[in-house]
C-alpha positions as CSV (number, residue, x, y, z in Angstrom):
1,M,-128.5,9.3,42.1
2,I,-127.2,5.9,41.0
3,S,-124.1,5.5,43.1
4,N,-123.2,1.9,42.4
5,L,-124.1,-0.9,39.9
6,D,-126.5,-2.6,42.3
7,D,-128.4,0.7,42.3
8,L,-128.3,0.6,38.5
9,L,-130.3,-2.7,38.7
10,K,-132.9,-1.0,40.9
11,A,-133.1,2.1,38.7
12,A,-133.5,0.1,35.5
13,K,-136.3,-1.9,37.2
14,S,-138.2,1.2,38.3
15,G,-138.6,2.4,34.7
16,V,-140.7,1.2,31.8
17,R,-140.0,-2.5,31.2
18,R,-138.0,-2.7,28.0
19,K,-137.8,-5.4,25.4
20,M,-134.3,-6.7,24.4
21,V,-133.3,-8.9,21.6
22,L,-130.4,-11.3,22.3
23,V,-128.5,-12.1,19.1
24,N,-127.6,-15.7,18.6
25,G,-128.2,-16.5,22.2
26,V,-126.8,-20.0,22.2
27,D,-124.3,-19.6,25.0
28,A,-125.0,-20.3,28.7
29,H,-123.6,-17.0,30.1
30,S,-125.8,-14.8,27.9
31,I,-128.9,-17.0,28.4
32,E,-128.4,-16.9,32.2
33,A,-127.9,-13.2,32.3
34,A,-130.9,-12.6,30.1
35,S,-133.0,-14.9,32.4
36,Q,-131.9,-13.0,35.5
37,A,-132.8,-9.7,33.8
38,V,-136.3,-11.1,33.1
39,D,-136.6,-12.3,36.7
40,L,-135.6,-8.8,38.0
41,G,-138.2,-7.1,35.8
42,L,-135.5,-5.2,33.7
43,V,-136.5,-6.5,30.3
44,D,-138.5,-9.0,28.3
45,V,-136.3,-10.9,26.0
46,L,-136.5,-12.2,22.4
47,V,-133.7,-14.6,21.5
48,T,-132.5,-15.3,17.9
49,G,-130.5,-18.4,17.2
50,D,-130.8,-22.2,16.9
51,K,-134.0,-23.0,18.7
52,K,-133.0,-26.5,19.8
53,A,-129.7,-25.3,21.2
54,I,-131.4,-22.4,23.1
55,L,-134.0,-24.8,24.6
56,R,-131.3,-27.3,25.5
57,I,-129.3,-24.6,27.3
58,C,-132.4,-23.4,29.1
59,A,-133.2,-26.9,30.3
60,E,-129.6,-27.4,31.6
61,L,-129.9,-24.1,33.5
62,G,-133.3,-24.9,34.8
63,I,-134.9,-22.0,33.0
64,P,-138.6,-22.5,32.1
65,E,-139.2,-23.1,28.4
66,G,-141.5,-20.1,28.1
67,R,-139.1,-17.6,29.6
68,F,-138.1,-16.1,26.2
69,E,-139.6,-15.6,22.9
70,I,-137.4,-17.5,20.5
71,V,-136.9,-16.6,16.8
72,H,-135.1,-19.5,15.1
73,A,-132.0,-18.7,13.0
74,A,-129.7,-21.3,11.4
75,T,-126.5,-19.1,11.3
76,E,-124.9,-16.1,13.2
77,E,-125.6,-13.9,10.2
78,Q,-129.3,-14.8,10.1
79,A,-129.6,-14.4,13.8
80,A,-128.2,-10.8,13.5
81,R,-130.4,-10.0,10.5
82,L,-133.5,-11.2,12.3
83,A,-132.6,-9.2,15.4
84,L,-132.2,-6.0,13.5
85,E,-135.5,-6.6,11.7
86,L,-137.2,-6.8,15.1
87,I,-135.7,-3.4,16.0
88,A,-136.6,-1.9,12.7
89,E,-140.2,-3.1,13.4
90,L,-140.1,-1.4,16.8
91,K,-140.4,-4.8,18.6
92,A,-137.2,-4.3,20.7
93,D,-135.7,-1.4,22.6
94,C,-132.1,-2.7,22.9
95,I,-129.9,-5.4,21.5
96,M,-127.3,-7.7,23.1
97,K,-124.5,-9.7,21.6
98,G,-124.7,-13.5,22.2
99,L,-122.4,-16.1,20.7
100,I,-121.5,-14.1,17.6
101,S,-118.2,-12.6,16.6
102,T,-117.8,-8.9,17.3
103,D,-117.0,-8.2,13.6
104,K,-120.3,-9.8,12.5
105,Y,-122.3,-8.1,15.3
106,M,-120.8,-4.6,14.5
107,R,-121.2,-5.2,10.7
108,A,-124.9,-5.9,11.3
109,L,-125.3,-2.7,13.4
110,L,-123.6,-0.7,10.7
111,N,-125.8,-2.1,7.9
112,K,-127.5,0.9,6.3
113,E,-130.5,-1.2,5.3
114,Y,-131.7,-1.2,8.9
115,G,-131.1,2.5,9.6
116,M,-129.5,1.9,13.0
117,I,-127.1,4.9,12.6
118,G,-127.7,8.3,11.1
119,P,-125.7,9.7,8.2
120,K,-123.1,11.3,10.5
121,G,-123.6,9.0,13.4
122,V,-120.7,7.8,15.6
123,L,-120.7,4.5,17.4
124,S,-118.8,4.5,20.6
125,H,-118.4,2.2,23.6
126,I,-119.1,3.4,27.2
127,T,-118.1,1.4,30.2
128,V,-119.3,2.2,33.7
129,V,-116.7,1.0,36.2
130,E,-117.2,0.4,39.9
131,N,-113.7,0.2,41.4
132,K,-113.4,-0.3,45.2
133,N,-110.3,1.9,45.1
134,Y,-112.2,4.9,43.7
135,H,-114.8,6.9,45.6
136,K,-117.5,6.8,42.9
137,L,-118.5,5.3,39.6
138,L,-116.3,6.0,36.5
139,F,-117.7,6.4,33.0
140,V,-115.0,5.4,30.5
141,S,-114.7,5.7,26.7
142,D,-113.6,4.1,24.4
143,V,-112.2,0.7,25.2
144,A,-113.6,-1.4,22.3
145,I,-114.9,0.4,19.2
146,I,-113.0,3.4,17.9
147,P,-109.2,2.6,17.6
148,Y,-107.9,6.1,17.1
149,P,-110.7,8.7,17.4
150,D,-110.3,11.9,15.5
151,F,-111.0,15.3,16.9
152,K,-114.7,15.4,15.9
153,Q,-115.3,11.9,17.2
154,K,-113.8,12.9,20.5
155,E,-116.2,15.8,20.7
156,V,-119.2,13.4,20.1
157,M,-117.8,10.9,22.6
158,I,-117.6,13.5,25.3
159,G,-121.3,14.2,24.7
160,Y,-122.1,10.5,25.1
161,L,-120.2,10.4,28.4
162,I,-122.0,13.4,29.7
163,E,-125.4,12.1,28.6
164,T,-124.8,8.7,30.2
165,A,-123.7,10.3,33.5
166,H,-126.8,12.5,33.5
167,K,-128.9,9.3,33.3
168,F,-127.2,8.3,36.6
169,G,-128.3,11.6,38.2
170,I,-125.0,13.4,37.9
171,E,-126.1,17.0,37.1
172,K,-122.7,18.3,36.1
173,P,-120.3,15.4,35.3
174,K,-116.6,16.1,35.4
175,V,-114.9,14.9,32.3
176,A,-111.1,14.3,32.2
177,L,-109.5,14.2,28.8
178,I,-106.7,11.7,29.4
179,A,-103.2,12.0,27.9
180,A,-99.7,11.0,29.0
181,T,-99.2,14.3,30.7
182,E,-101.3,17.3,31.9
183,Q,-98.9,19.7,30.1
184,V,-100.1,21.2,26.8
185,L,-97.5,19.8,24.4
186,P,-98.2,20.5,20.7
187,S,-95.9,17.5,19.8
188,I,-98.4,15.1,21.4
189,P,-101.7,15.1,19.5
190,A,-103.7,13.8,22.5
191,C,-102.5,16.8,24.6
192,A,-103.2,19.4,21.9
193,E,-106.6,18.0,21.1
194,A,-107.5,17.8,24.7
195,A,-106.6,21.4,25.2
196,M,-108.8,22.5,22.3
197,L,-111.7,20.4,23.5
198,S,-111.3,21.8,27.0
199,K,-111.4,25.4,25.6
200,M,-114.5,24.5,23.5
201,A,-116.2,23.4,26.7
202,D,-115.2,26.7,28.5
203,R,-116.9,28.6,25.7
204,G,-120.1,26.6,25.7
205,Q,-119.5,24.6,22.5
206,I,-119.6,21.5,24.7
207,S,-122.3,21.6,27.3
208,G,-123.7,19.6,30.2
209,G,-120.5,19.0,32.1
210,I,-117.1,20.3,33.2
211,V,-114.5,19.3,30.7
212,D,-110.7,19.6,31.4
213,G,-107.5,18.3,29.8
214,P,-105.0,17.2,28.9
215,M,-104.8,15.3,32.2
216,G,-102.6,12.4,33.2
217,L,-104.7,9.5,34.7
218,D,-103.1,10.0,38.1
219,V,-104.2,13.6,38.2
220,A,-107.7,12.8,37.0
221,I,-108.4,10.3,39.8
222,D,-106.1,11.1,42.6
223,Q,-106.3,14.3,44.6
224,E,-102.8,14.0,46.1
225,S,-101.2,13.7,42.7
226,A,-103.2,16.7,41.5
227,A,-102.0,18.7,44.5
228,I,-98.4,17.7,44.1
229,K,-98.4,18.6,40.4
230,K,-100.3,21.8,41.2
231,V,-103.1,21.1,38.8
232,N,-105.9,23.4,40.0
233,S,-109.1,22.1,38.4
234,P,-112.5,20.9,39.7
235,V,-112.0,17.8,37.6
236,A,-108.6,16.8,39.0
237,G,-108.8,14.0,41.5
238,D,-112.6,13.9,41.2
239,A,-113.4,12.9,37.6
240,D,-116.7,11.2,36.8
241,C,-115.7,10.5,33.2
242,L,-112.5,9.5,31.5
243,L,-112.1,10.0,27.7
244,F,-109.0,8.0,26.6
245,P,-107.0,9.2,23.6
246,N,-107.1,5.8,21.9
247,I,-108.2,2.2,22.2
248,D,-104.7,1.1,23.4
249,A,-104.9,3.2,26.5
250,G,-108.6,2.6,27.1
251,N,-108.4,-1.1,26.7
252,V,-105.4,-1.5,29.0
253,F,-107.2,0.6,31.6
254,Y,-110.3,-1.6,31.3
255,K,-108.4,-4.9,31.6
256,M,-106.3,-3.6,34.5
257,S,-109.4,-2.5,36.3
258,T,-111.2,-5.8,35.9
259,K,-108.3,-8.2,36.3
260,L,-106.0,-6.5,38.9
261,C,-108.6,-4.4,40.7
262,E,-111.5,-6.9,40.4
263,S,-113.8,-4.0,39.4
264,S,-117.4,-4.5,38.4
265,Q,-118.6,-3.0,35.2
266,A,-121.4,-2.4,32.7
267,A,-120.9,-1.6,29.1
268,V,-122.9,-0.7,26.0
269,V,-122.3,0.7,22.5
270,V,-124.1,4.1,22.1
271,G,-124.8,6.2,19.0
272,A,-127.1,3.7,17.3
273,K,-130.9,3.8,17.3
274,V,-130.9,1.6,20.4
275,P,-128.3,0.8,23.0
276,A,-126.2,-2.3,22.1
277,V,-124.7,-4.6,24.7
278,L,-121.3,-5.7,23.5
279,S,-120.2,-8.4,25.9
280,S,-117.0,-10.3,25.7
281,R,-117.1,-14.1,25.7
282,G,-115.0,-13.9,28.9
283,D,-117.4,-11.6,30.7
284,S,-119.2,-12.9,33.8
285,V,-122.9,-13.4,34.1
286,Q,-123.0,-10.5,36.5
287,T,-121.2,-8.2,34.1
288,K,-123.7,-9.1,31.4
289,L,-126.6,-8.5,33.8
290,Y,-125.2,-5.0,34.7
291,S,-124.8,-4.3,31.0
292,I,-128.4,-5.2,30.2
293,A,-129.5,-2.9,33.0
294,L,-127.4,-0.1,31.5
295,A,-129.0,-0.7,28.1
296,A,-132.5,-0.7,29.6
297,L,-131.7,2.6,31.5
298,L,-130.4,4.3,28.3
299,S,-133.1,3.0,25.9
């Protein structure tokens, strides 16, 4: 079982070496992370973007000129288009955001011309969090893509969380459906929908994990809180996965974990033909490296 993010690097390395395309890789952090991923044997890398700029950054970082295959592109849009063409031609197994706006990157992924998403496909963001204050990895969704998921999207997102946890060797992941309270309050949509999703899981309509909610965050991750509030559930205090009701809650949790708790994390967008690394410009090289490893594991 993969119990921490350094184990993730080892697990991704032990599989088939994947090929990743880095979109508009003209920033030092992305280039450095991609180079480390090549060194570790996680992936081979194609980079789209201004060739002169890429070679200059490689030279500044001491990266050999032949480390990457470079596909020249004059603009962000062209870099994204060429990257998706490479995937459509089955020349890459995963994709990574370089120095390109998230809007342009996501617009490219959603372009029907390249067939990245099925007719009823749902793109969602999954973050794997290693927090020293919690006893195991946490799989979290969605902190970056779907602002206010509807009921059907939440059902799909639960499936993505379970599938990702399975890849880490967790046979029956425990999924907490987060809300402001563990009480089933019809007046709070997150509570009502969590209760229905939980019942669907009880009856086998959602499979592969143990799903329970609604559940306050304290109850989901702290056994003492669960005991005090008398929440008797195998998920309470021992959740593997957290499904947040909206991006407001999820994004605040993500930033609190990284900035106040100094958590390590890996993150990808799932639901497309290939996993897509969606790194922030502020993410560290290590975060980007872990995310590449996650994409390689899932591809």
